[in-house]
C-alpha positions in Angstrom: -41.7 -49.7 22.8 -39.3 -47.2 24.0 -39.2 -46.5 27.7 -40.6 -43.1 28.6 -38.1 -40.6 30.0 -38.5 -37.3 31.8 -37.6 -34.4 29.6 -34.2 -33.0 30.6 -33.4 -29.2 30.5 -31.5 -29.8 27.3 -34.8 -31.1 25.7 -36.8 -28.1 26.7 -37.8 -25.6 24.1 -35.2 -22.9 23.6 -35.7 -19.5 25.5 -34.4 -16.1 24.8 -31.7 -14.9 27.1 -28.4 -16.1 28.3 -27.6 -19.6 26.9 -27.4 -22.4 29.3 -24.1 -24.0 30.1 -24.4 -27.7 29.1 -20.9 -28.7 30.1 -21.0 -31.6 32.5 -19.5 -31.1 35.9 -16.2 -32.8 36.7 -15.9 -34.6 40.0 -13.5 -37.0 41.5 -15.7 -40.0 42.1 -15.3 -43.6 43.0 -17.4 -46.7 43.3 -20.6 -47.0 45.1 -18.9 -48.8 47.9 -16.9 -46.7 50.3 -14.1 -49.2 50.5 -13.7 -49.6 46.8 -10.5 -48.2 45.2 -10.9 -44.7 43.8 -10.5 -44.0 40.1 -9.0 -41.0 38.3 -11.0 -37.9 37.4 -13.8 -38.5 35.0 -16.8 -36.7 33.7 -20.0 -38.1 35.2 -23.5 -37.2 36.4 -24.5 -37.6 40.0 -26.6 -40.7 40.4 -28.6 -42.2 43.2 -30.5 -45.3 43.8 -33.6 -43.2 44.1 -35.0 -42.5 40.6 -38.0 -40.4 41.4 -38.6 -36.8 40.5 -37.8 -34.0 42.9 -40.3 -31.2 43.4 -39.2 -28.2 45.5 -42.2 -26.5 47.1 -41.2 -23.7 49.6 -38.8 -25.2 52.1 -40.1 -28.8 51.8 -38.7 -31.4 49.4 -41.4 -33.7 48.0 -40.5 -37.0 46.3 -42.6 -38.1 43.4 -42.5 -41.5 41.8 -41.2 -41.7 38.3 -39.8 -44.2 35.8 -36.6 -45.8 36.9 -33.8 -46.6 34.6 -30.2 -47.2 35.5 -27.9 -44.5 34.2 -30.8 -42.3 32.9 -31.2 -38.6 33.6 -34.2 -37.9 35.8 -35.0 -34.3 36.6 -38.2 -32.5 37.5 -39.9 -31.1 34.5 -40.7 -27.4 34.1 -44.4 -28.1 35.1 -44.4 -30.1 38.3 -47.3 -32.5 38.7 -50.1 -31.6 41.1 -49.5 -33.5 44.3 -50.6 -33.1 47.9 -47.8 -31.5 49.9 -48.2 -33.5 53.0 -49.7 -36.6 51.3 -47.8 -39.8 52.1 -46.5 -41.7 49.1 -48.4 -45.0 48.6 -46.7 -48.2 47.5 -44.8 -51.0 48.8 -41.4 -49.4 48.4 -39.6 -48.1 51.6 -39.8 -44.4 52.4 -36.8 -42.6 51.1 -35.2 -39.9 53.2 -32.6 -37.2 52.3 -30.0 -36.8 55.0 -28.2 -33.4 54.7 -25.0 -32.8 56.5 -23.7 -29.3 56.9 -20.1 -28.2 57.6 -21.2 -27.0 61.0 -22.5 -30.3 62.4 -19.7 -32.2 60.8 -17.1 -30.0 62.4 -18.7 -29.9 65.8 -19.7 -33.5 65.8 -23.4 -32.7 66.1 -25.8 -35.5 66.1 -28.1 -35.9 63.1 -31.7 -35.9 64.1 -33.8 -38.9 63.3 -35.2 -38.2 59.9 -38.0 -40.7 60.3 -39.2 -38.9 63.5 -38.7 -35.5 62.1 -41.0 -36.4 59.1 -43.7 -37.7 61.4 -43.3 -41.3 60.3 -44.0 -44.1 62.8 -41.2 -45.3 65.0 -40.5 -49.0 65.4 -42.9 -50.7 67.8 -45.1 -47.6 68.0 -48.8 -48.2 68.4 -51.6 -46.4 66.7 -52.6 -44.7 70.0 -49.1 -43.3 70.4 -49.1 -42.0 66.9 -52.5 -40.3 67.4 -51.3 -38.7 70.7 -48.1 -37.5 69.2 -49.8 -35.9 66.2 -52.3 -34.1 68.5 -49.7 -32.7 70.8 -47.0 -31.9 68.2 -46.9 -28.2 67.3 -47.4 -27.5 63.7 -44.2 -26.0 62.3 -44.3 -22.6 60.7 -43.6 -22.9 57.0 -42.7 -19.3 56.5 -42.6 -15.8 57.9 -46.0 -14.3 58.6 -46.4 -10.8 57.2 -48.9 -8.5 58.9 -49.2 -4.7 59.0 -48.7 -4.8 62.8 -45.4 -6.7 62.3 -43.6 -5.0 59.4 -40.5 -6.6 58.0 -37.4 -5.0 59.4 -35.4 -4.7 56.2 -35.2 -0.9 55.7 -31.4 -1.1 55.9 -31.3 -3.5 52.9 -33.3 -1.2 50.6 -31.5 1.1 48.3 -31.9 4.9 49.0 -33.2 5.4 45.4 -36.0 3.0 46.2 -36.7 4.8 49.5 -36.9 8.1 47.5 -39.7 6.6 45.4 -41.5 5.2 48.4 -41.3 8.3 50.5 -42.5 10.4 47.6 -46.0 8.8 48.0 -46.2 9.7 51.8 -47.9 12.8 53.1 -45.7 15.7 54.2 -46.8 15.2 57.7 -45.6 11.6 57.6 -42.2 12.7 56.2 -41.8 15.1 59.2 -42.4 12.2 61.5 -40.2 9.8 59.5 -37.3 12.2 59.9 -37.4 11.7 63.6 -37.4 7.9 63.4 -33.9 7.0 62.5 -30.6 8.5 61.5 -30.8 7.0 58.0 -34.2 8.6 57.4 -32.9 11.9 58.8 -29.9 12.1 56.4 -32.0 10.8 53.5 -34.7 13.4 53.9 -32.2 16.2 54.7 -30.2 15.6 51.5 -32.9 14.9 48.9 -35.3 17.8 48.3 -37.0 15.9 45.5 -38.8 13.7 48.1 -40.5 16.7 49.8 -41.5 18.2 46.4 -43.0 14.9 45.2 -44.8 14.4 48.5 -46.5 17.9 48.5 -47.4 17.6 44.8 -49.0 14.2 45.4 -50.8 15.4 48.5 -51.9 19.0 47.6 -52.1 18.6 43.8 -50.0 20.0 41.0 -51.9 23.3 41.0 -50.4 24.4 44.3 -48.1 27.4 44.4 -44.4 26.7 43.9 -41.9 26.7 46.7 -40.9 30.3 47.5 -37.3 31.1 46.6 -36.5 32.1 50.2 -37.5 28.6 51.5 -36.2 25.1 50.9 -38.6 22.3 50.0 -38.3 20.9 53.5 -39.1 24.3 55.1 -42.0 24.7 52.8 -43.5 21.3 53.8 -42.9 22.1 57.5 -45.0 25.2 57.2 -47.7 23.4 55.4 -48.0 20.3 57.5 -46.0 20.9 60.7 -47.1 22.1 64.1 -45.5 24.0 67.0 -44.2 27.5 67.4 -40.9 28.0 65.5 -39.4 30.2 68.2 -36.6 27.8 69.5 -37.2 28.9 73.1 -41.0 28.7 73.1 -42.5 25.5 74.6 -45.8 25.7 72.8 -46.1 22.7 70.5 -49.7 22.9 69.3 -49.5 26.1 67.2 -50.6 25.5 63.6 -51.4 29.0 62.2 -48.8 30.1 59.7 -47.9 33.8 59.2 -47.3 33.4 55.4 -46.3 37.1 55.0 -43.3 36.3 57.3 -43.0 32.6 56.3 -42.9 31.5 59.9 -45.3 29.8 62.4 -45.5 31.7 65.7 -47.8 31.5 68.7 -49.7 34.6 69.7 -47.1 35.5 72.4 -44.1 35.1 70.1 -45.9 36.9 67.2 -46.4 39.9 69.5 -42.8 39.9 70.6 -41.3 39.7 67.1 -43.5 42.2 65.3 -44.0 45.9 65.7 -46.2 48.7 64.3 -44.8 51.7 62.5 -46.2 54.0 65.2 -44.5 52.0 67.9 -41.0 52.6 66.6 -38.9 55.1 68.5 -38.9 58.6 66.8 -35.2 58.3 65.9 -35.9 55.1 64.0 -38.7 56.5 61.8 -37.4 57.4 58.3 -39.1 59.3 55.5 -37.2 58.7 52.3 -37.1 61.9 50.3 -34.9 63.5 47.7 -31.9 65.6 48.7 -32.9 69.1 47.8 -29.3 70.2 47.5 -28.8 68.0 44.5 -30.1 68.5 41.0 -31.6 65.3 39.8 -34.4 64.5 37.2 -35.6 61.7 39.4 -37.0 64.0 42.1 -40.5 63.7 40.6 -40.8 60.0 41.2 -44.0 58.8 42.9 -42.1 56.7 45.4 -40.5 59.6 47.1 -41.7 60.3 50.6 -42.1 56.6 51.3 -41.5 55.5 54.9 -38.9 52.8 55.4 -41.5 50.5 56.9 -43.6 50.5 53.7 -40.7 48.7 52.0 -41.3 45.6 54.1 -43.9 42.9 54.0 -46.7 43.8 56.3 -49.6 41.8 57.9 -52.8 42.7 59.5 -53.0 42.1 63.2 -55.2 42.8 66.2 -52.1 43.3 68.4 -51.7 39.6 69.3 -52.2 37.3 66.3 -51.8 37.1 62.6 -54.7 38.3 60.5 -53.5 37.9 56.9 -51.5 40.0 54.4 -51.9 43.8 53.9 -53.9 44.5 50.7 -52.0 45.6 47.6 -53.5 47.8 44.9 -52.4 46.0 41.7 -53.3 48.9 39.5 -51.2 51.4 41.4 -48.6 48.8 42.4 -48.8 50.2 46.0 -50.5 49.6 49.3 -54.1 50.3 49.9 -54.4 53.1 52.4 -55.9 52.2 55.8 -55.4 52.5 59.5 -51.6 52.1 59.9 -52.0 50.8 63.5 -53.5 47.5 62.2 -50.4 46.6 60.2 -47.2 45.0 61.6 -43.9 43.9 60.3 -40.9 41.9 61.7 -38.5 43.7 64.0 -35.6 41.8 62.6 -36.5 42.6 59.0 -36.8 46.3 59.9 -33.4 46.3 61.6 -31.8 44.7 58.5 -33.4 47.2 56.1 -32.5 50.1 58.4 -28.9 49.0 58.4 -28.9 48.8 54.6 -30.5 52.2 54.2 -28.1 53.9 56.7 -25.2 52.3 54.8 -26.5 53.8 51.6 -26.9 57.2 53.0 -23.5 57.2 54.6 -21.9 56.9 51.1 -23.4 60.3 50.2 -25.3 58.9 47.1 -27.0 60.9 44.4 -30.7 61.1 44.2 -30.6 58.8 41.2 -28.9 56.1 43.3 -31.4 56.5 46.1 -34.4 56.4 43.8 -33.0 53.3 42.0 -32.5 51.5 45.3 -35.9 52.6 46.5 -37.8 51.5 43.3 -36.0 48.1 43.3 -36.9 47.5 46.9 -40.4 48.6 46.4 -41.0 46.5 43.3 -39.5 43.4 45.0 -41.8 44.0 48.0 -44.9 44.5 46.0 -44.2 41.3 43.9 -43.7 39.3 47.1 -46.9 40.6 48.6 -48.9 39.8 45.5 -47.6 36.2 45.6 -48.5 35.9 49.3 -52.0 37.1 48.6 -52.4 34.4 45.9 -51.0 31.8 48.2 -53.3 32.9 51.1 -56.3 32.5 48.8 -55.2 29.0 47.8 -54.4 28.0 51.3 -57.7 29.2 52.8 -59.6 27.4 50.1 -57.9 24.0 50.5 -60.5 21.2 50.5 -60.7 19.6 53.9 -59.7 15.9 54.1 -62.7 15.1 56.3 -65.3 17.0 54.2 -66.7 13.8 52.6 -66.8 12.0 56.0 -68.5 15.1 57.6 -71.4 15.2 55.2 -71.7 11.4 55.2 -71.9 11.4 59.0 -74.4 14.2 59.0 -76.8 12.5 56.6 -76.5 9.1 58.3 -77.1 10.4 61.8 -80.0 12.6 60.8 -81.6 9.7 59.0 -81.3 7.4 62.0 -82.6 10.2 64.4 -85.7 10.5 62.2 -86.3 6.8 62.6 -86.6 7.0 66.4 -89.9 6.7 68.1 -91.0 9.5 68.3 -88.8 10.9 65.5 -86.2 13.5 66.5 -86.3 16.7 64.5 -83.2 17.9 62.8 -82.8 21.2 64.9 -83.2 19.1 68.1 -80.3 16.8 67.0 -78.1 19.8 66.2 -78.6 21.1 69.7 -76.8 18.1 71.0 -73.1 18.7 71.9 -72.3 15.0 71.5 -73.7 15.0 67.9 -71.5 18.0 66.9 -68.4 16.3 68.4 -68.8 13.0 66.5 -69.0 14.9 63.2 -65.3 15.7 63.5 -64.4 12.0 63.4 -62.8 11.2 60.1 -64.3 7.7 59.4 -67.4 6.5 57.8 -70.5 6.2 60.1 -71.4 2.7 61.2 -74.2 1.2 63.2 -72.0 0.9 66.2 -71.2 4.7 66.1 -74.9 5.4 65.9 -75.6 3.2 68.9 -72.9 5.0 70.9 -74.3 8.4 69.9 -77.8 7.4 70.8 -76.8 6.6 74.3 -75.4 10.1 74.7 -78.2 12.1 73.2 -81.4 10.4 74.4 -81.0 11.5 78.1 -80.9 15.1 77.0 -83.7 15.1 74.5 -86.1 17.1 76.7 -83.5 19.9 77.2 -82.7 20.0 73.5 -86.4 20.3 72.6 -86.7 23.2 75.1 -83.8 25.0 73.4 -85.4 24.4 70.0 -88.7 26.0 71.3 -86.6 28.9 72.6 -85.1 29.6 69.1 -88.5 29.2 67.4 -90.2 31.7 69.7 -87.4 34.2 69.6 -87.5 34.1 65.8 -91.2 34.5 65.6 -91.3 37.4 68.1 -88.3 39.2 66.8 -88.8 42.8 65.5 -89.4 43.3 61.8 -86.4 43.3 59.6 -85.0 40.0 60.9 -85.5 37.0 58.7 -84.9 33.4 59.9 -86.6 31.4 57.1 -90.0 29.9 56.8 -91.6 29.5 60.3 -95.2 29.3 59.2 -95.2 25.6 60.3 -95.0 26.7 63.9 -97.9 28.0 66.0 -96.5 30.1 68.9 -99.5 29.5 71.1 -99.1 25.7 70.8 -95.6 25.7 72.1 -95.2 24.9 75.9 -92.8 27.9 76.4 -95.3 30.4 74.9 -96.7 31.6 78.3 -93.2 32.8 79.3 -93.5 35.7 76.8 -96.5 37.2 78.6 -94.8 36.5 81.9 -91.7 38.4 80.8 -93.7 41.4 79.7 -95.6 41.6 83.0 -92.5 41.3 85.1 -90.6 43.8 83.0 -93.4 46.4 83.2 -93.4 46.0 87.0 -89.6 46.1 87.7 -88.1 48.3 85.0 -89.3 51.6 86.5 -86.0 51.8 88.3 -84.4 52.8 85.0 -86.4 56.0 84.5 -84.9 59.4 85.1 -86.9 59.5 88.4 -86.6 55.9 89.5 -89.1 54.0 91.6 -88.8 50.6 93.2 -91.3 47.9 94.2 -91.2 46.6 97.9 -89.2 43.5 97.1 -86.6 45.5 95.2 -86.2 47.9 98.2 -85.6 45.0 100.5 -82.9 43.5 98.3 -81.2 46.8 97.9 -81.0 47.4 101.6 -79.5 43.9 102.1 -77.0 44.5 99.3 -75.7 47.8 100.8 -74.9 46.1 104.1 -73.1 43.2 102.4 -71.0 45.6 100.2 -70.0 47.7 103.2 -68.9 44.5 105.0 -66.8 43.3 102.1 -65.1 46.7 101.7 -64.3 47.0 105.4 -62.8 43.5 105.4 -60.3 44.5 102.6 -61.7 42.3 99.8 -59.6 42.7 96.6 -61.2 44.7 93.8 -61.2 41.6 91.5 -63.4 39.7 94.0 -65.6 42.5 95.2 -68.5 42.1 92.8 -68.9 38.3 92.9 -68.3 38.0 96.6 -70.9 40.7 97.4 -73.5 38.9 95.2 -72.6 35.5 96.8 -73.1 37.0 100.3 -76.4 38.5 99.4 -77.7 35.2 98.0 -76.5 33.2 101.0 -77.9 35.7 103.5 -81.3 35.9 101.8 -81.5 32.1 101.5 -81.3 31.9 105.3 -84.1 34.4 106.0 -87.4 33.0 107.2 -89.4 36.2 106.9 -89.2 37.2 103.2 -91.1 40.0 101.4 -94.0 39.1 99.2 -93.8 39.9 95.5 -94.2 38.7 92.0 -91.8 35.9 91.3 -89.9 34.9 88.1 -92.4 32.0 87.5 -95.4 34.3 87.6 -96.6 33.3 91.1 -97.4 35.8 93.9 -95.9 34.9 97.3 -92.7 34.8 99.3 -90.2 36.4 96.9 -87.6 34.3 95.1 -84.5 36.0 93.7 -84.1 36.4 89.9 -81.1 37.4 87.9 -82.6 40.9 87.5 -82.0 41.3 91.3 -78.3 40.6 90.8 -78.1 43.1 87.9 -79.9 45.6 90.0 -77.4 45.3 92.9 -74.5 45.9 90.5 -76.1 48.9 88.9 -77.9 50.5 91.8 -75.6 49.7 94.7 -72.1 49.1 93.6 -71.9 51.6 90.8 -73.1 54.4 93.1 -70.1 53.8 95.3 -67.5 53.0 92.7 -67.4 54.9 89.5 -67.6 52.4 86.7 -65.7 54.8 84.4 -62.7 55.0 86.8 -59.6 52.8 86.7 -60.8 50.9 89.8 -64.3 50.6 88.3 -62.8 48.8 85.3 -61.2 46.2 87.6 -64.4 45.8 89.7 -67.0 45.7 87.0 -65.2 44.5 83.8 -62.9 41.7 85.0 -65.2 38.7 84.9 -64.5 35.5 83.0 -67.1 33.1 81.6 -67.2 29.5 82.9 -68.2 28.2 79.5 -65.0 29.5 77.7 -62.5 26.9 78.6 -59.9 27.5 75.9 -56.6 28.4 77.4 -55.9 31.1 74.8 -59.2 32.9 75.5 -58.5 35.8 77.8 -61.4 38.1 77.2 -63.2 39.5 80.2 -66.7 40.8 80.6 -68.9 43.0 82.6 -71.8 41.4 84.5 -74.5 42.3 81.9 -72.3 41.5 78.9 -71.2 38.2 80.4 -74.8 36.8 80.6 -75.6 38.1 77.1 -72.5 36.3 75.8 -73.5 33.0 77.6 -77.0 33.1 76.0 -75.5 33.5 72.5 -72.5 31.2 72.8 -73.3 28.4 75.2 -77.0 28.1 75.9 -77.8 26.5 72.5 -76.0 23.2 73.3 -77.0 20.4 75.7 -75.0 17.5 76.9 -73.1 16.0 79.8 -71.6 18.8 82.0 -73.4 21.5 80.0 -76.1 23.3 82.0 -76.2 26.7 80.2 -79.3 25.6 78.4 -81.3 26.7 81.5 -80.8 30.3 80.4 -82.6 29.7 77.1 -85.8 31.2 78.2 -87.9 33.1 75.6 -88.3 36.9 76.1 -89.7 39.8 74.2 -87.6 42.2 72.3 -90.2 44.8 71.6 -89.3 48.5 71.3 -89.4 50.3 74.7 -92.4 52.3 75.8 -90.2 55.4 76.1 -86.9 56.5 74.7 -84.2 56.8 77.3 -82.6 60.2 77.9 -78.9 61.0 77.7 -78.3 60.0 81.3 -80.6 57.0 81.2 -79.4 53.4 80.4 -80.9 51.6 77.5 -84.0 49.7 78.2 -83.7 47.0 75.5 -82.9 43.6 76.9 -80.8 40.9 75.3 -81.3 38.4 78.2 -84.3 37.1 80.0 -83.4 38.8 83.3 -86.8 38.7 84.9 -87.8 35.1 84.2 -84.5 33.3 85.1 -83.9 32.4 88.7 -80.7 33.5 90.4 -78.6 30.3 90.6 -76.7 29.4 93.7 -73.5 29.2 91.6 -73.1 32.0 89.1 -71.4 31.0 85.8 -68.7 33.6 86.3 -65.3 33.7 87.9 -62.9 36.6 88.7 -60.0 37.3 86.4 -57.4 35.7 88.6 -59.1 32.2 88.2 -58.7 30.0 85.2 -62.0 28.4 83.9 -60.3 25.4 82.3 -59.0 24.3 85.6 -62.4 24.2 87.2 -65.1 21.5 87.1 -68.1 21.7 84.8 -70.5 24.4 85.9 -73.8 23.5 87.5 -76.2 26.1 88.9 -77.2 24.1 92.1 -73.6 23.2 93.2 -72.3 25.0 96.3 -68.7 26.0 95.7 -66.2 27.6 98.0 -65.2 31.0 96.7 -61.4 31.2 96.2 -60.2 34.8 96.8 -57.3 36.4 95.3 -54.2 35.8 97.4 -52.9 38.8 99.1 -49.6 40.1 98.0 -47.0 39.4 100.7 -45.7 42.4 102.6 -42.1 41.2 102.2 -40.1 42.5 99.3 -38.3 40.1 96.9 -35.1 42.2 97.3 -35.1 42.2 101.1 -31.8 40.8 102.4 -30.2 40.8 99.0 -27.7 43.0 97.1 -26.7 43.2 93.5 -23.9 40.9 92.5 -20.9 42.9 91.2 -19.7 42.1 87.7 -16.7 43.0 85.5 -18.5 46.2 84.4 -18.2 49.6 86.1 -21.0 50.3 88.6 -21.6 53.8 87.0 -22.1 52.3 83.5 -25.9 52.2 83.7 -26.4 51.1 80.1 -24.0 48.1 80.3 -25.4 46.9 83.6 -29.0 46.9 82.5 -28.0 45.1 79.4 -26.1 42.5 81.5 -29.2 42.0 83.7 -31.6 41.7 80.7 -29.3 39.1 79.1 -29.1 37.1 82.4 -32.9 36.9 82.4 -33.2 35.8 78.8 -35.2 32.7 78.4 -36.8 32.7 81.8 -40.5 32.0 81.9 -41.1 35.3 83.7 -43.5 38.1 82.9 -41.7 40.7 80.7 -42.7 43.6 83.0 -41.2 41.6 85.9 -38.0 41.1 83.9 -37.8 44.8 83.2 -38.4 45.5 86.9 -35.5 43.2 88.0 -33.1 44.5 85.3 -33.9 48.1 86.1 -33.5 47.5 89.8 -30.2 45.9 89.3 -28.7 48.7 87.2 -30.1 51.4 89.4 -28.7 49.8 92.6 -25.2 49.6 91.2 -25.4 53.1 89.7 -26.7 54.6 93.0 -24.0 52.8 95.0 -21.2 54.2 92.8 -22.4 57.8 92.2 -25.0 58.3 94.9 -27.4 59.7 92.2 -29.9 58.3 89.9 -29.0 58.1 86.2 -30.4 60.8 83.9 -33.2 60.0 81.5 -31.0 60.5 78.4 -28.7 57.7 79.7 -31.7 55.4 80.0 -32.9 56.2 76.5 -29.5 55.2 75.1 -29.8 51.7 76.5 -33.3 50.9 75.3 -32.2 49.5 71.9 -29.6 47.3 73.5 -32.1 45.9 76.0 -34.3 44.6 73.2 -31.3 43.2 71.3 -30.1 40.9 74.2 -33.6 40.0 75.4 -36.4 40.3 72.8 -39.0 39.3 75.4 -38.8 42.8 76.9 -40.8 44.8 74.3 -40.4 48.2 76.0 -44.1 49.0 76.1 -45.7 50.2 79.3 -48.7 51.9 80.8 -48.2 55.2 82.6 -47.5 54.4 86.3 -48.3 58.0 87.4 -51.8 58.1 85.8 -52.6 54.6 87.3 -51.3 55.5 90.7 -53.4 58.7 90.8 -56.5 57.0 89.6 -58.1 60.2 88.4 -57.6 59.6 84.6 -60.4 58.0 82.6 -59.9 54.2 82.4 -60.2 54.4 78.6 -57.3 56.8 78.3 -54.6 55.4 75.9 -51.7 55.5 78.4 -53.9 53.8 81.0 -55.8 51.2 79.0 -53.0 50.2 76.7 -49.3 49.7 76.9 -47.7 52.3 74.7 -44.1 52.5 73.3 -41.5 53.8 75.7 -40.7 56.8 73.5 -44.4 57.9 73.6 -44.6 57.2 77.3 -41.6 59.3 78.1 -42.9 62.2 76.0 -46.2 61.9 77.9 -44.2 62.0 81.2 -42.3 65.1 80.1 -45.5 66.9 79.2 -47.7 65.9 82.1 -45.7 64.7 85.1 -42.2 66.0 85.0 -43.0 69.3 86.6 -45.1 67.8 89.4 -42.3 66.0 91.2 -42.5 62.5 89.6 -39.3 60.7 88.6 -38.9 59.3 85.1 -38.7 55.8 86.5 -42.3 56.2 87.9 -43.6 56.7 84.3 -43.4 52.9 83.7 -46.1 50.9 85.4 -44.1 48.0 86.8 -44.9 45.3 89.4 -44.1 46.2 93.0 -41.2 44.6 94.9 -43.6 42.3 96.7 -45.4 41.4 93.5 -42.1 40.3 91.9 -41.8 37.6 94.6 -45.3 36.3 93.7 -44.5 36.3 89.9 -41.3 34.4 90.4 -43.0 31.7 92.5 -45.8 31.3 89.9 -43.3 31.1 87.0 -41.3 28.3 88.8 -44.5 26.5 89.7 -45.5 26.4 86.0 -42.1 25.1 85.0 -42.3 22.3 87.5 -45.7 21.3 86.3 -44.6 21.3 82.7 -41.5 19.2 83.5 -43.5 16.7 85.5 -46.0 16.4 82.6 -43.2 15.9 80.1 -41.7 13.1 82.3 -45.0 11.3 82.5 -45.4 11.4 78.8 -42.0 10.1 78.2 -42.7 7.2 80.6 -45.9 6.3 78.6 -44.2 6.3 75.2 -42.6 2.9 75.9 -46.0 1.4 76.7 -47.8 2.5 73.5 -46.5 2.7 70.0 -49.1 5.3 69.1 -47.7 7.9 71.4 -45.0 10.2 70.1 -42.5 12.4 72.0 -43.5 15.9 72.6 -42.1 18.3 70.0 -40.9 20.8 72.5 -39.9 18.4 75.2 -36.3 19.5 75.2 -37.3 23.1 75.5 -39.4 22.3 78.6 -36.7 20.2 80.3 -34.0 22.7 79.7 -36.1 25.7 80.9 -34.3 27.7 83.6 -35.9 28.4 86.9 -36.7 32.1 87.6 -35.4 31.8 91.1 -32.0 30.7 89.8 -31.7 33.7 87.5 -32.9 36.0 90.3 -30.3 34.6 92.7 -27.6 35.1 90.1 -28.3 38.9 90.0 -29.3 39.4 93.6 -27.7 36.9 95.9 -28.5 36.7 99.6 -26.4 38.8 101.9 -24.4 36.6 104.3 -26.4 36.2 107.5 -29.8 36.8 105.8 -32.4 34.1 105.6 -34.5 33.3 102.6 -38.1 34.4 102.8 -40.6 31.7 103.4 -42.4 32.5 100.1 -39.3 31.6 98.2 -38.3 28.4 100.0 -38.7 25.4 97.7 
């Protein structure tokens, strides 16, 4: 019987591919004994006394017993036998060990480790207890590298760029923007290959999305779609996300206002009406595009004066703009300057009417085509499916189902009155039992308040006047609700107290007592010089505190329907404003607009929300916007008291105020802390509002009597002192990039140029000289938009507060025209036409600007220090802009250095 042999590679079945090289290696070999004489070269196979098969598994070499035959070829077959990797070979034969020498340990004379010990075999004279102890304490060796998502393999430099292009194409555009900031290799790869950005946006937004505009690169297109931060290089705002697609740029509200302009705000000499030259004979004179304004040839967007509101509508049938109020449309200042230059260059060549109409029609057609594409893109962009939409509905259904399982069940409207519930709906993950348990801990303590708010909405919907539909409310019985008696109470109190609004007013005893107390407190505040911004709230606070300390109070009908010592209600506060303060200060005057219409809501904590209210409008706003939510730190639900909105018993006359109420004034107690602050305070910096908390009223800081220019003189430059235009341009350029109010910058630049001009010629520059330098001021410093209110009208205080030149900042051209018509012949200088901050106010504004810069820089340093501790934190996008921001005091010192021997004012010492 023939001995069995392991199949060699030559015996294996043939495979397609490159043929194997069967030539036997040639070695110079000798005998098995080291001292035996060597022979000449001969062809041989390497042999060993060990005739077992070798199986290679990972990094370990496993010996497997096989048939032994001297001189036979023994190799591992293509299918290795199933053996235990760490199993010890049984049999009487001695363990066989492979000793591998490397050139390194042979050269350095390194000692070879004991192979027996390294394989875990027993040492000579080693007991069983020693072996057990050693196996228990020996650390198990790692057989290979462990791959985890938290420990990615660092081999990006070994992957070909073509492979990276495929990988990055599957990433979201937002991830590509972040990857570009990770390393130099990614930056160059993503900057050079536009195909990555295109593949990414098509995979993320779908193949039906609009193509990249010809004026943008793929990277710019992706940055507009997925990026964040204002694209003005000098702006520090890094959370802006709204894109002005008409202008293909992302701007914050402040930069949008600076870089856009209305057609009516252009100076008169820059307004062009394109018409045919009547001195020429041209058949193109009857074209419909004649008498087009130059601004109508530019892309235009709707705006409320501060922010982007979408593209201007285009009439596709007429291929022209839809007509509307021109003051609501804006265009880029830079785009108008380029088009103006192109138009003036065309006119300077004395063209024929045919050339002008050809240029006009081409520009018009190009603009209309672009606006049509923008409108289609805006429609696609606004209808993008939200990535968290599925999660949102899943979380709503899950939490509503779990709330219905509570004991007693929580109604769906009650759950929706919880602020915590509305916040968790924004989380973009599937709901879990743990998330419900966390939510339940936050909503159960406020269940009573939420149910009260729900009763308020039910009663207000049932008792609303006819014509208002709120769905099926037949399931509710108004008389069964706990808050139902408040409706009758409100009617009774209103009937008793609203007689003061008649043409011949009358007051009940408790009202007369409160009015007398309020008159004394108002006189005391006005005599002490309280600022107009603080006059209303401080007077009300003093009335409340004084009345709370009285022991002998009048008897009257209280807000809770009881008869006894009178307790103040919010109707008393409204009565003081209307019957006491408005009789002394005309609410239609300019001062009245500051006293009565400069209140901020404590519930509006967004930093970009700057709207101010009157006292009555503020509480009506709070009831609509904030009283429907309950939760931690939210106490506005206390104003959700049902009231009647029946038609009045009489119709007010022309001089009578309206008698319809949009707030439960009579049944809500006057809280110790009103939910309002003056305009100079910032609600987002204050603690959460609570009606029972006693807070110290922070008054407006008085403007220092010292001037910012005291002890200073303008620094001479290389320009002539009499060159007013060049000097004001130099000052405006020096102030460029400073975080200073634009009116304050104009004040400093104008003061600098006026001081040099007056020192050289002893006279003030004429108005025409100032007009020549207006365009250059805006070129060197775009932050100065050259729009002002009339300083003369504001100083006199006789003009209605809603007058255009008093309420709004109007273009400098219109303002100077107003000055020439109204004030020039009454002894007012042209520089007084611009309402600019006073010399002492400039000092306050400089200190505030520098304080803000220091806070921003300190916040940026703290964030940079935290980045090293957490891999989730990313550097701030505009961090370099903040750190490189120039202090306003440094720019001011550069223009107005201190005179030798003068000391720096205490207000400007840092």
